[in-house]
C-alpha positions, 0 to 999 in steps of 0.5 A, a space after each residue: 500500500 502506497 499510503 492514503 491521505 484523507 483530509 476534511 475541511 469543516 468550516 463553511 462547505 464541508 469538503 473531503 479530499 483524498 490524495 489531493 482529489 475532491 470527493 463528492 459523496 452521493 449522500 450527506 450521510 456518506 460524507 458525514 460518515 467519512 468525516 466522523 471516522 476522520 474525527 475519531 482516529 485513535 481507534 476503529 469505531 465500533 459498528 454499533 456506535 456508528 449505527 447509534 450515531 446515524 440512526 439512533 431510533 433504528 432497530 439493530 437489524 435495520 441499522 446494520 442494513 443501512 450501515 452496510 448500504 452506506 459503506 458500500 456507496 462510500 467505498 464506491 465513491 472513494 475508489 475514484 480517488 484511491 485504488 486502495 480501500 479508504 475505509 478499513 474494516 477491523 473486526 466489527 469496527 471501521 476506520 479511515 486507512 492510515 498512511 504507512 510511511 514505514 516499511 513492513 519490516 519495521 513494524 515489529 520493532 515499532 510495536 515493541 518501542 510503542 509498548 515500552 513507551 506506554 509502559 514508561 508513561 504508565 509508570 510515570 503516571 503512578 509516580 506523579 500520583 504518589 507524589 501528589 502531582 495530580 495535574 501532571 499525572 492526569 494530563 499524561 494519563 489522558 494521553 496514554 488512554 488515547 493510545 491504549 484505551 483499555 489500560 485499566 491501571 491508568 484509568 484507575 490512576 486517573 480516577 484518583 487524580 480527579 478525586 484528589 483534585 475535587 473532581 469526584 464526578 469526573 472520577 465516577 464518569 471515568 469508571 463508567 467510560 472504562 466499563 463501556 470500553 472494556 466491554 466493547 473492545 474485550 467483552 470483560 468487566 473491570 477488575 475487582 480492585 477498580 470496582 472497589 475504588 469506584 464504590 469507595 469514591 461514591 462515598 466521600 467518607 471512604 475516600 482512599 488515601 494515596 501513599 507517597 512512599 519513595 521506596 515504592 516508586 513504580 520506576 524502580 528497576 526500569 532503565 533510567 536512560 531508556 526512560 529519559 529517551 522515551 519521555 523526551 
């Protein structure tokens, strides 16, 4: 695949540009579908989410049928601008095809480095939380979750950050978001530890305390030079 570049101009008349060519979809829903997928680049959008977004009152069978027809029309239109598929199916979800600037042989190494970066950032979140630096921890946690939305440890740390800065309602909402994400992506429920934290956060008198123990740093044993290289 040589790479696909898709852009959308949303101010004024909405325009969709694929590989430098203006694409005119046959329906407003078709154009809106492409734009919606462009605005959600972090992960494929589940089929049910698309159905609820475009046809919130449709029955499941009718919604799936409408989405199938809409996708077929959009793909047919986009073939005029790109030989490769622009809308990719990932299981029961969809996304706009990403430009692939790297050779295939580099993919395993890039995946390993990405996992290492997420691990280092996750440990940094826990370290900041333990030191009471909740603002910095929350900012980094949100960045991690954009890349790794099923990272339950980071969800839990973000819940604590919100609670400790007086945003208990956001902590409770974060748990509900976690429940939805885990079930949609993995068909699993949150761990008992996370649910217990949620229940305690619901009752301010049982708010958990955060221990700031320097000897319990989550970065102990992690290569410091590697850590610095990742977070810079």
